[in-house]
N, C-alpha and C positions, 0 to 999 in steps of 0.2 A: 543752405541749399547750394551745392556746387553748380557752377554754370559751365556750359559747353558751347562753343561757337559752332554754327552751322556752316557748311561750305558756301562760299559766296557764289551767287549766280552771275553769269556774265557771258559774253559772246565768245566766239572762237570758230575754228574751221568747221566743227560739227554742230554749231549752234542751231542752224535751221533744221538739221536732221533730228536733233534732240527735241526741238519744238514740234516737229511733225509726229514724233512718237507720243507726245503729250496731248495731241488733239482729242477732245472729247467727242462723244457721239454727235453733238450738235455741230462741232467744228468739222468733222468728217462729212456730215450731211451737207453742210454749206459748200465744202470743197468739191464734193461729187456733183452737186447741183450746178455749181459754177462751171466745172469742166464740161458737163453734159450740155449746158446751155451754149457755151462757146462752140462746141463741136456742131451742134444743130444750127447755130447761126452761120457757121462757115459753110455748111452743106446747103442751107436754104437761102443764103445771102441776106440775112436779116441783121443789119448793123445794130439796131436797138437791142435785139436779143443778145448780141455779142457783148454789148456794154454791160448788160445785166449779168451775164455770165462771168465777165471779168470781175465785176464788183463782188459777186458771191464767192469767187475763188480767192480773191485778194484778202477779204476780211479775215478768214481764219489764219492765213499765212502771216498777215501783218500782226495779228494778235499773238501768234506763236513767237515771231521774231522779237516783238516788244517784250514778251515775258522772259525769254532766255537772256535778253540783254539788261534785265533789271538788276540794279546794283544793291540789292538788299543784303544787309549783314545783321543776323540775329543770333542770339544766344539763348539757351534754354537751361532750366534747372528742375530737378525733381526732388521732392521730399516725401518719404513714405513714413506714415505714423500709424501704428508701430511696425517695426520690421518683423516681429514675431507675434502672431495672433492665434488664439485657439480656434479650432474648427467651429464653424457656424457663426463667428463674429466678424465684424467689418473692420477694415483698415481704410484709411484715407490717403489718397495720393494727391499732392499739390504740385501743379505745374506752373512754371513761370517762364514767360517769353519776353526777352529784352530786345529792343531795336537799337543796336549799337551804331547804326549808320546815321548820316545827316539828312536823310530823306525819309518821308513817311512811307509806310508800307501800304500796299493795296489790300485786297481781300486775301486772308490767310485761313487755311483749314488745317487744324491740328488733329492728329489721330495717334493715340498711344497703343502700341501692340500689347495685347493682354491675352493670356490663355483663355480658352472658351469656358473652362470650369470656374473662372472668376467673374464671368459675366460678359456682356457684349463689349466690343471695342468702343471706348469713349471717343467721341468726335466733337470738336468745338469749332466755331466760326468766329474769327476776329476780323471786323470790318476794316479798321485802320489803327495803326499804332504810330504815334507821333515820334519824331526823332528823339532818340535817347529815352524813350518811354518804355513802359512794360505793361504786360497784362498777366493776371493770375487766374487760373481756373483749377478746379478740383473735381475729383470723382471718388466713388467708393468701390471697393472690391470685397468679395465675400466668397468663401468656399466651405462646403460641408466635408470636403475630402482633404485630409492632411497631405502635406508634401511641400516641395520647394518650387515656387513658380516665378519665372522671370517676368519683369515688367519693363517694356520698352523694346527697342529704341523708339523714341518719339519721331513721328514723321510729320513734316511740314509740307503742305500743299499750297502752291502759288497758283492763283487763277486770275484770268483777265476779266474785265468788267462784263464782257459779253458771254462768258461761259464757253468760249471756243477752245480753250487750251488749259490744261492743268499740268504742272510740273511738281514732282515730289523730291524733297530733300530730307535725308534721314540723319539724325544724330546718332552717334555711336554709343553713348552711355546708356546703361540699363541698370535696373535694380532687381533685388530678389526679395520676394515675400515668402516667409516660412510659416506655413499653417501647421500648428502643433496639435497633438491630441488634447481633448478636453480634460482639464484637471479638476477633480472634485475635492473639496475640503474634507479632511478626515480628522476624527477626534483622536486625541492622544490616548494610547492604550499601553498597558504594561505587558511586554512580551518577554518570555524567558530566553536567556542565553544570548542577549543582543550586545553584550560588552566583551571586548577582548583587548589584550594588551598590545602595545606597540613597542618594538625594541627587540632586544636579544632574549628576553624571557617572556613567557606568556602570563596570562592573568593569574593563574594558580601558583606561579612561582615568584610573584612579586614579594619582595621583602617588606615587612610592615615597619619594623624599627630595629635598631641595634646592629652593631658591627658583626655580631656572631651569626646573624640571619642572612648575611650576604651569600648569594649563590655564585661561586666563581666559575671560571672556565680556564682552559689552558691558554698560555701566552701565544699570541700570533705575531708574526713579523709586522712591525709598524705600530704596535700597541704602545700607548703612553706608559712609561715606567712608573709614573705616579699612580697608576691604577693597580699596581702589583699588590696582591693580598698575601702578606707574609705568613700569616697563620696557615692558610691553605697550602701555600708553597711548602712549608715545613711538613705538613701532614701528608701531602701526596708525593713529595720528593721531586717535584718539577715546578717550574715557574707558572703561577696562576694569577689571573687578573680579575677584577670586579667586572661584572656584566654592565653594559649600558642599558639602564632601565629608564623608560619615559612614562609620562602619565598615561592612564588608560584612555583609549580612543574608541568611540562607538563605531563599529563597522557594520555594513549591511550590503547584501547582494540581492538584486532583483533579477530573478531568472524568468525570461520571457520565452515561452514555447511558440516558435514561429513556423513549425512544421505545417505544410499545406495539408497533409493527410490528417492532422489533428484538429482541424477546424471545419466548420460548416457555415453556410450562408454566404452572402455576397454584399458588397457595398458597405455603407456605414452601419448597417444593422447586422453585420456578420459577427460571429464569435471572435474572430481574430481582431476586429476593431475594438470590441469590448475588452479584450485582453490588453491591447496596446494602451487604451485609456486607463485601465487599471494599473498597468506598469508605470504610466506617467504620474498618476495620482499618488500611488504608494511611494515612488521614488522621490518626488518633490516633497512629500510629507516627511519622509525620513531625513532628507537633506536639511529641511527647515528645523528639524529637531536636533540637529548637530551630528547626525551620522555621516561618516565618510562612505558614501553610497556609490556603488558601481552597477551598471546594467550589463547583464550577461544573457546571451541568446543560446539556443541549442546548437548554433553553428560555431560556438566558441568565441564570437566577437565580444570584446569587453570595452565598455565606455565608462569612464576614461580608460585609456590604455595603461597597462602597468607602468609605474614610475612617473606618471603624469600627475602633476599637482594643480589644483584649481585655486584661484585667488580668494573666492568667497562663496557664500550661499547662492547669490544671484548667478554667478558664472557657472557653478556646478549644476544648478537647476536648468540653466539655459542649454548647457552642453547635453544634458540628458534629454531634454525636450527636442532639441535639434536632431538628435539621433533617432528618436522615436517618430519624428515627422516623416522620415524617409525609410523606415524599416519595412521590409517586404517579407512575404511568406517564403520559406525555404523549401527546397525539394528533398531535404534530409528526412531520414526515417527514425533517428534515435537521438539519445542525449549523451552520447559518448564524448563529444568535444566539450560539452558543458561540464561533464564530470572531470575531465582532464584539467580544465581551467580552475575548478574548485579544489582539485587536489593540490594545486600550486599555491593556494591561499584562500581557504574557504571558511576560516573562523569568523565568528560573529553571527549576525542574524541573516537568515536566508528566507526570502519571500519569493515563491514560485507561482507563476500564472500558467496553468497547464491545460492543454486540450485533451483529446481522447488518448488514452494510454493502453498499451498492451502489456503482456506479462514481462517482457524484457525491460521495458521502460519503468515499470513498477519496481523491478529489482534494482535498476540503476538509481532510482530515487531513494530507495532504502539505503544504498551506499552513500549517496550524497548527504543524507541526513547525518551520518556520522562525521562529516566534515564541517558541520555547522554547530554553533552554540545553541541556536534556536531555529525552528523551521516552520513556516506557515505556507500552506498550499491553497491556492484558489483553483479548485477542480471544476472545470467547465463541462456541463452536460451538453455537448455540442448538438445532440439530436434535437434539443428544444429549439435551437436556432434554425434547424432545417425543417421544422414542423413534422417530425417523425414520431412524436410522442403518442399520437392517437392510434398507432398500429398495435403496439403491445406495451402499454404503460407500466403494468405490473412487472413484467420481465425486465424492462428497461430500468425501473427503479431499483430492482435487486442488483442489476449489473453495476450501477453507480455505487450502491451501498457496499458492494464487495471491494471496489477500488478504494473507497473511503476507509474501509476497515483495514485493508492492507497497509495504507499509508499511515494510519494512526498506530498500528502495531509497530511500525518502524520508528515512531516518535514524532511524526508530523502533526501539526495542528491543521486540520483539513476543513475548508469552507467550501461546500458544494455550491455551484452557481448554475442557475437556470436563466434562460432568455427572459429579460425584463427585470431581473434582480438589480437593485441599487447597490452601489459599492459602499457608501458610508455605513449603513446598518450591518453589512457583512463584516466590515473592518472592526466594528465594535464587538462582534462575536469572537474575534480572534483572541481577545484577552481571556475569555472563558474557555474557548476551544470546544464549545458544546453544540455547534451548528450541525444539523443533519440535513439530509436531502429534502425532507418534507417540512423543514422550518419555513415559515412565511417571512420573507424579507422583502418588504415593500419599499417604495420611495421614501 
């Protein structure tokens, strides 16, 4: 738990002015009553009333002056456990306050700045901290909405024993809580076309054994001469070298449709939030199974960025979840940028979480399918999130079935999704590819 020192309180040219700004309602009332009594005593010539007025006015002024000249030196530290938490779960914040001066403190009031979505601001009262002593307090935060939320800075309020004056000192350090989408455990399923090669030749061109099966290419400046393949050089009449082939690597792309026009509902119960949670669950599941997984949105944003390598499963999953924690709906209307990103490298498994689609987007998805070894689509019936199914259910069902048929004809494994459907049963249906819009998929 790192510690940070608070500014030392003390006197100065503006000490009294600072104290006057810190007067509480009680202190201001005493000061006003004292000044009023002194004025009345002067007008009516009452010496006793004048003495009472002076006492009432001096008490808050003396309290303020004593408070601003207090020589407290304190340090604080904050520990957040954990820094990344799923939506709906709690995180604990531990605060520590150290008195690093040689004198005991008076009454201290601690208040940590917390966004309203995490709950009310925590406040603590510390009566007295001995010299070189410390106090520890803790509180919990929780949010049903994903995002990144700042915690802090911690504010320290000094108060006099009579409650006449309060001064606030702020620490500069703050922390960040990342609330990520809920991740549901998924069962391992066998999906077609989810493996592709890594290196200069693809999976279908990998040599199985024997020197005669080597697939050469033309010599390029800088190639190692030890890789020259002399038989192919003699056959083609130009210098040929062996390709650099590496072991097969499982690759996957999770395509998230973030178009605002493609989703319905609001808040945690919207179709967009279901899609984000689905992308998080599928992405983490594929990473844990050894896939080199990337997140792609309709805006063309890719996580991790091309050429970026992650150290391990935990880092890759954390990067994916951190990105989904702050993803927002886009104002785009198509999937053109996603198609361009997949054109640059779309081999492997493609899992798409899609909202409402029109004819142009269905055509683009048909082209995207040709760029992937295997393709699974979660097709959200967003009208069920908006409560519109009661208007014309039969017509709506036929419309969704038409989209499902179009995508399946293009080679997609399509999983229709309605409001209230659970992801794990749907994921198990992806292995068979037999889910229809009227299939019952319960929790």
